[in-house]
ZALO-708541 format. One line per 10 residues: number of its first residue (from 1); their letters; for each residue x negated, y negated, z of C-alpha. Coordinates in steps of 0.1 Angstrom, whole numbers, always signed. Layout:
BEGIN
NUM> a> X:Y:Z | ...
This chain:
BEGIN
1> xxxxxxxxxx> -193:-271:-133 | -200:-308:-125 | -163:-315:-129 | -156:-293:-99 | -182:-310:-77 | -170:-345:-88 | -133:-336:-85 | -123:-352:-118 | -124:-346:-156 | -157:-350:-174
11> xxxxxxxxxx> -162:-351:-212 | -195:-337:-226 | -203:-348:-262 | -230:-321:-265 | -236:-289:-246 | -273:-292:-252 | -276:-324:-232 | -295:-322:-199 | -265:-332:-178 | -240:-310:-196
21> xxxxxxxxxx> -220:-283:-178 | -242:-252:-176 | -211:-230:-184 | -212:-245:-220 | -247:-234:-228 | -257:-203:-248 | -223:-197:-263 | -222:-174:-294 | -205:-202:-314 | -235:-225:-308
31> xxxxxxxxxx> -236:-261:-295 | -203:-277:-286 | -186:-307:-271 | -161:-302:-242 | -138:-316:-216 | -141:-300:-182 | -111:-304:-159 | -111:-290:-123 | -82:-268:-113 | -73:-273:-76
41> xxxxxxxxxx> -45:-269:-51 | -41:-291:-21 | -76:-304:-25 | -92:-270:-27 | -111:-262:-59 | -99:-230:-76 | -117:-231:-109 | -122:-252:-140 | -105:-256:-174 | -130:-259:-203
51> xxxxxxxxxx> -118:-270:-237 | -144:-270:-264 | -149:-286:-299 | -177:-287:-323 | -207:-307:-310 | -203:-345:-310 | -166:-342:-318 | -152:-355:-285 | -117:-346:-274 | -95:-377:-275
61> xxxxxxxxxx> -78:-392:-244 | -43:-379:-253 | -55:-343:-254 | -75:-348:-222 | -43:-361:-205 | -23:-330:-216 | -51:-307:-205 | -51:-324:-171 | -14:-318:-167 | -19:-282:-176
71> xxxxxxxxxx> -47:-279:-151 | -24:-294:-124 | +3:-269:-132 | -21:-239:-132 | -35:-250:-99 | -1:-252:-83 | +9:-218:-97 | -23:-201:-85 | -20:-218:-51 | +16:-207:-47
81> xxxxxxxxxx> +8:-171:-57 | -22:-170:-32 | +0:-184:-4 | +27:-158:-11 | +1:-130:-11 | -13:-143:+22 | +21:-143:+37 | +28:-107:+25 | -6:-96:+40 | +2:-112:+74
91> xxxxxxxxxx> +36:-96:+74 | +21:-61:+67 | -8:-62:+92 | -14:-63:+129 | -28:-97:+139 | -51:-84:+166 | -68:-54:+149 | -62:-62:+112 | -48:-27:+107 | -15:-20:+91
101> xxxxxxxxxx> +15:-26:+113 | +42:-1:+123 | +69:-11:+98 | +45:-10:+69 | +30:+23:+80 | +64:+40:+82 | +74:+27:+48 | +42:+39:+32 | +45:+73:+50 | +81:+77:+39
111> xxxxxxxxxx> +70:+71:+3 | +43:+97:+5 | +66:+122:+21 | +90:+118:-7 | +64:+133:-31 | +63:+166:-11 | +25:+164:-8 | +11:+181:+23 | -3:+159:+50 | -10:+156:+87
121> xxxxxxxxxx> +4:+129:+111 | -13:+119:+143 | -7:+95:+172 | -35:+81:+193 | -33:+65:+227 | -62:+47:+245 | -67:+65:+279 | -59:+46:+311 | -54:+14:+291 | -33:-2:+318
131> xxxxxxxxxx> -61:+3:+344 | -86:-12:+320 | -64:-43:+316 | -58:-46:+354 | -94:-43:+363 | -113:-60:+335 | -86:-83:+322 | -64:-86:+291 | -93:-101:+271 | -112:-69:+277
141> xxxxxxxxxx> -82:-49:+266 | -80:-68:+234 | -117:-62:+227 | -112:-25:+233 | -83:-24:+208 | -104:-43:+182 | -133:-20:+188 | -112:+11:+184 | -99:-3:+151 | -135:-8:+139
151> xxxxxxxxxx> -144:+28:+147 | -112:+40:+129 | -122:+21:+98 | -157:+36:+99 | -145:+72:+103 | -113:+75:+82 | -112:+82:+45 | -99:+57:+19 | -68:+78:+13 | -58:+79:+50
161> xxxxxxxxxx> -31:+56:+64 | -39:+40:+98 | -18:+15:+118 | -14:+0:+152 | +19:+14:+163 | +24:-8:+193 | +5:-16:+225 | -24:+8:+228 | -9:+33:+204 | -22:+40:+168
171> xxxxxxxxxx> -9:+63:+141 | -26:+82:+113 | -14:+100:+81 | -41:+122:+65 | -32:+132:+30 | -39:+168:+17 | -50:+179:+52 | -32:+203:+76 | -32:+198:+114 | -65:+217:+118
181> xxxxxxxxxx> -82:+196:+92 | -69:+165:+109 | -81:+177:+143 | -116:+180:+129 | -114:+144:+116 | -101:+131:+149 | -127:+150:+169 | -153:+132:+148 | -136:+99:+155 | -138:+107:+193
191> xxxxxxxxxx> -176:+114:+189 | -182:+82:+171 | -162:+62:+196 | -181:+78:+226 | -215:+68:+209 | -204:+33:+199 | -198:+16:+233 | -219:-15:+240 | -219:-39:+269 | -193:-63:+254
201> xxxxxxxxxx> -166:-36:+254 | -156:-15:+285 | -160:+22:+282 | -128:+40:+272 | -116:+72:+256 | -87:+82:+235 | -62:+111:+233 | -45:+123:+202 | -14:+144:+192 | -13:+158:+157
211> xxxxxxxxxx> +11:+178:+135 | +16:+184:+98 | +43:+186:+72 | +48:+224:+78 | +66:+213:+110 | +87:+185:+98 | +98:+166:+67 | +106:+131:+77 | +89:+102:+95 | +109:+103:+127
221> xxxxxxxxxx> +105:+141:+131 | +68:+141:+125 | +62:+112:+148 | +82:+129:+176 | +63:+161:+173 | +29:+143:+173 | +40:+123:+203 | +49:+155:+222 | +14:+168:+213 | -1:+135:+226
231> xxxxxxxxxx> +17:+140:+259 | +2:+174:+263 | -33:+160:+255 | -28:+135:+283 | -16:+163:+307 | -46:+185:+299 | -72:+159:+309 | -72:+132:+282 | -100:+125:+256 | -89:+154:+234
241> x> -68:+163:+204
């Protein structure tokens, strides 16, 4: 709409005019006149408010002023809601990888467990991550974490919960899957990770510990069992589930 580009209200006597707002053309009710008022928040365009009348019957200045007030209120409301949503998203995600953070993961897992549905829970740990940081630098370590998160997004299902648990640790919750089914999914993740390395990310592997709800019924218990399995994966040579 030209009103958005101009940043101010525009009155169009006839939608058939060459310079009329294109959003007014081809309406089922036929030709119309209109006032178009941009909806914005802190200088950023969010949309436009169109108010129409029969062709050549121009909206008077008093109505236009009231519509402008409405557009201002709408813009402020939309802007506030978007800012709140952004804050909520930032509070629920890990800033480096973009994955869910630990607190959000545990809350979501607790909610799923309350339904009694079967699932598997796993913990992943990037192998020899401290050595990678010491030899290649912390920037390389950050790239490795982001790369692992990308591979995780590619290989997990939409129903799976994934989060960065802290440091180089990640956690997974696989719905309607037992530990053997989860192991197959995690082995696939390991294969994709091994084939995905490029020159901008140092080579690294990952170890996993996995359990399922036949061994525990609450978040802390399942995480503890999976963590013990992860420790055994490290002891047995790393890069395994």
